[in-house]
Phi, psi and omega in degrees: 000318177299319178302311180300309180301319180295316183294323180279315189269331187252299184286331181064031181248113179241337182287134182296320180295320177294320177302315182293319180292329184274328191234344181290152178278107182256129181210165178279119179282339173209191183296335189243342186229153180272164179286343180229128180227134179265148178204162178233130181285168181295337178265013171092005181280129177278139181220159163239145171249121184223147177273132182248109184299317184295337176262347182056041177203168177268155176212156180248137182222137176284147176253151178298159177303157185298327182268017181241121180272100179243127180228147180239149180231119178269110183233128179301151179304131177085007189262004169110036178303321182300315180299318183293317178297324175295317179298321178302312183297319180295315181297310183294322178302310182283331174300315178299319185281332192248339184261121179299146181056027177300137177263003183273198189211159168257010180247137184222140172245110178256125188242131178250150183280342183205175187289329185288318176295322181300317182293326175296319180290322179299325180295324183276313192259344176305135184052025177060030187303314186301327183289343179253343177277330176239146190279077183257339178259123177303139185307321185286353181250001185302324181291341178269355183260107177234120184215121182272131179262125179240114183272163176300137178089347177274144189255002185295153183271153182299154178260144181295334185279341180150147184214147170241112172268122182240120184209165166264154193300334186295330174295328175284326175301308183297336182272349183295153175295122178272165174303130189220140176237124182299140182276338181200178183295329180295317178292331178299316183281317190262349181093185182294135178286135176303150180296152188300316182297309183295321181297321180290323182270343181079009181275148177255149178292162180304315181298319177298315181297319181298315181294342180280350181287157177279328179209165187196141172248132179253132176238115180264115172269141185055057193287354179294343174294344177304332182253037171293169195302316182274356177057024184298323179303305181300321179295320182296317184286326174298324180295321175296315181303319184288333188267339178292147183302321176247013183079183177290135178294316174210147172238109183247129182250133177237127180193151174285334180226070182288076184236152175274186183294348178264003181083014179260138180295146176304132181290350176260022176287127182243353176220143177226109172251096193275167181303318183302320176293319177295325176293315181295324180280357175060041172250002167223169178290151178268123178290134179235117183276125183250122174241159184243152184306312185259033183304117182281171178287169181302133185291337181201115174293327178266114183301340180294340182285347177257127180234170180294338180283324186246005185300318178295325180288318182296324184252016184301324182300308182292326175303312181293323180294317181293318180295319178301314179298316184295320180298321181287325173299318182298319180298328182280306192281341178293339178290342177259008181074024179250153180238099177293154185236136175266131178243124179246125181256109184266174180273323184222157178300322177296325176296319181297320178299310185297318183290317176304314178299317182297324180300313184272346176275340178276102190301328184292342177286334179072029182249139175268160180302321180291349184261357178246121181251123177252125181238127180268143176233154174275187186297334182268002179090357177282146179290137179292153183303325184296327185258357189300314187296313178294329175295314178303311181302313182296317181299326180283324193245355191296330183273356178283152183295335182274357180292143181263349185289125178244336181218140180239135175236126179206177186277328176229178177286014180063173184252197191305147180098335180270064182257087186263120179294326190272005172292117184242344181222127178246134177237117179264118181236069176226148185299315180047069173286174183299330182286338184286141177256130179216143175265142174307327179299331181292333182266316186244350191303319187280352179254013187277340187292143183286141172287148183262161177058040184262321178151186187284336181279108185277005175282106175242150186240150168243112184280128178246120177243160174156191185290157186301323180296316180300311183296326179293316180299310181299314179299312182300315184285321176299315180296324176296335176270001177093005178273118178285120184256116178283154178228150181273358179053048176068012175241141176300133178295145178293136177277153173296154172261153173262121181259127184205149174292147181235149190294327183290353182244025180296346177290345181255016178290152182231131175279122182231096187299136178257122183252154176284151173305138184262335191261140175207148177265127174261093186293347177296337183282356175300332180292341182273353181297127179247133180296331182296341180267000179259149184259158170283131180251349175232161181257154178303335184293337178305329189258026182299318182216166177299133181281125181233149173255118180253131182245137172238126179258129179211155175290133182297324184283314183260350183058029176281126182286136183252319187197157172232146179224146181237113184261105176205002181278175174051044175293141176300159171289159185297325181295327176292317183292318175299317179297324179295320177295316179300320176294325176290329175294315181298318182291319184287316181277353182053058177237073186298157171063027179237027181298317181304319185280326188274333178306310182292328177299311180294318180299312185291322176300315182294316187291325189241337190237326191308315186256017175088347179201172182291143179227157177273111185298335181273349184298141182300318182299321182287314183297327179293332176276323179295335181284349179285123185299324184289330178285320174302313181294324178295316179294317183295318182296319181290314182293322178300320180290317179296322181289324177298313179301322183285320187267346186290136173236138177252116178273163174295152183290132174230146180268132171273317177217085182294334184254024184294137175240151181295338178296344179271000179294129176288145179304143176220156182274155180212130185247356193263148171054049180272158359292157187289157179264140173250147180221155183276331191259028179231152183282344179276153178293325177228159172264123182282079180271144183263331183210181183295326182294316177295324175300318177295321181291324175298318177297321175301310182295325183295334182257349182295127184290338181260018178243096180287334180195153181203170176203137169276134188268006173065053178272133179262177178293340176279359178080021176252162189230153175288341178260176180274353188286126177201158180225133178279153182207167178262124176285158177306334178287346186096353179280158177271129177235175179237134183250129177247101182297168186272319190223152164237130189226136174254126184243138172274122182212123179056040178080007177218171180262137179242134180266129180243132160261123185237140174242127174259130187230124172278331181210139179270129183247173176297135182094351177299315181299322180294324177292321178304311180298320184292312181287330175295315178297322179298315179299318179294316185291317179295321176300318176299318185284321186261344183077002178261137180284122175244133177224163181226145175207144176256132180246111177273143184301322184287346186266350189228156172237099186290329181298316186272350185283142182255311186229161178296319179298320177294320177297314181295317181295337180282344184286137177268085185267141176296157184295337183280351180276097186268358196283342179261359183265123181279148181301000000 
């Protein structure tokens, strides 16, 4: 979204040829020719001829017309195309309304390649749902956002304030002017007669209504279909572009694989969010290849050896292995109200029929006929008309708890729109010889979306089983894309455990009050910031001379010097450097959308206070130092902290759920420190330990005579918890964060019970002290409000010997705590 806004609002570059000349990597593919060459056909079509290293060949690609701003965004499956498209509409809508001479629009045409994708988009965008489910519209602007949604098949006319036309591309195909021959002289003079239905009702087709608009932004979902064989999609949209007064405002393509029919990426692609990054960021499942100890060889190098009569026998080994994994997943996830799905990819439709029948007829699998869905596809991977309705229904309902579908069998992983979150096991039963070409998305793409309501640990896996050739192809191609593919090394991967409170242990329940966040930034106080109250953090001596990076090149073996280079040229302008620092302040202090207020603060601070005296922002010597990242970070860190101190407000403590008990915790999955630990004195079936130190601490609490009950709160490395308990605090950067402690412990002391919040720490990080102070303050305030004693202590691994410790009071008493540590001292 930032890239799009920058290209439109700042760079002003929308023409594909201009983009390529400005930003593409142009190099000599040989002594005489460049890797990119522009050319124009005799009929005026602009093209580029470019060498594609990954294909090791040249290809020719058409470019959009010069007056059409067409941009493509490569986004991994499941990484949030819907959110980005919603952002585009909000941005364009308000840009058009608030920016003078804006070339954008409040009208949008969102196009889906098929009905299943259309239904998914309708679920999000129908009645503008997505704009109210996620916070994209500033509250003070909500009254200004008016957008009429017109779905395919609806006959309503556009609204002057703004419209979203949502359709699948076939409606535009059907509405296109077809080849027509006049039947008589009257038709020759007056043109084609309107269709009888439309003429009688006075209704206009969707294409006619779209063409009647003054301006329009087009958003293509799964945009690689633009280059289907007949290019009808592209032709339909270009026809709209030609008829609008100023053409399309924007034409935006979104796809995980924005490639043309020759396998070349669209040359107007401006963003790439690859699968490898999505896996690393834990917003899609991580593919996990599962092999077995006795994995047999491929049953048939010659596909003719596999028939519909023997396909279940030939692939029986993998079928049983996959069903076994699925059954284990089902046993785990049903405790969370989720239904994992097994997907089997066959080679032919007749094989899919035979495999589906084998699944429900094999009694040991425990599947009913109604729980196995077989979907036929054509050669292009599209669902056949015969199966289309049941496929639509399944795609809409399969992730719901009431769905009966447990296994899907088809020829491919199906195409777009079949984004089933609950697919947890994929079985590939196709020969996949070395000559066969397959994209990883064809095997795993439809199963990558994260399951919801699983727990605090966002690491979810998609297990992939299959023939040796398939697994090798998938692994090689995924790794070529940068995706690290884990393997089980012929052992079944450990399943997550489900941690939940159990009724038989209600005697060990603990009341844990949930309080509302206390901290908030009042950005209106930025106006009260005075430069006189800010200190210099660098000395004038820093600016004695231009900062240069000197490089010396020499042979490593002989240490013979080859060349010297002095890097100090092409320094950015002062406004760019100040803007960079301002953005770092925004990031550190977590104050989004405040660039306009923060830029002058940063500019004035650098100009008059940062170096102890006034400096010339345009001077080369200053710019050479401001370009240093370590200096930028230093200024941003200082200003973020000072701004946080000025704008921070602390509210009085309020309870959100004063009577919250751990028995109200929803079940959550846990993958760390397995196999799980069981303990007698906790309400949970397992103790959610993250490492061996936490496991030892749980064992100590379970045997401590002065601890009647305790619970691990299931805190992950991302700082999230399986329970609802958290406390807000100020990070060293000045931003507001949330702290999820590790343990709640009840101790018997002096004839009464004392509640402890305990943090077990293997290593103390930056920000640990701030968390200590926040939870210590929480304990004091909750004690005052409830009359129940609450205390906090941090126990560092290096300070204790859990094996020799007998009681919690003894353990705490053995710690050498500094006098400033007030958190364990009761008033």
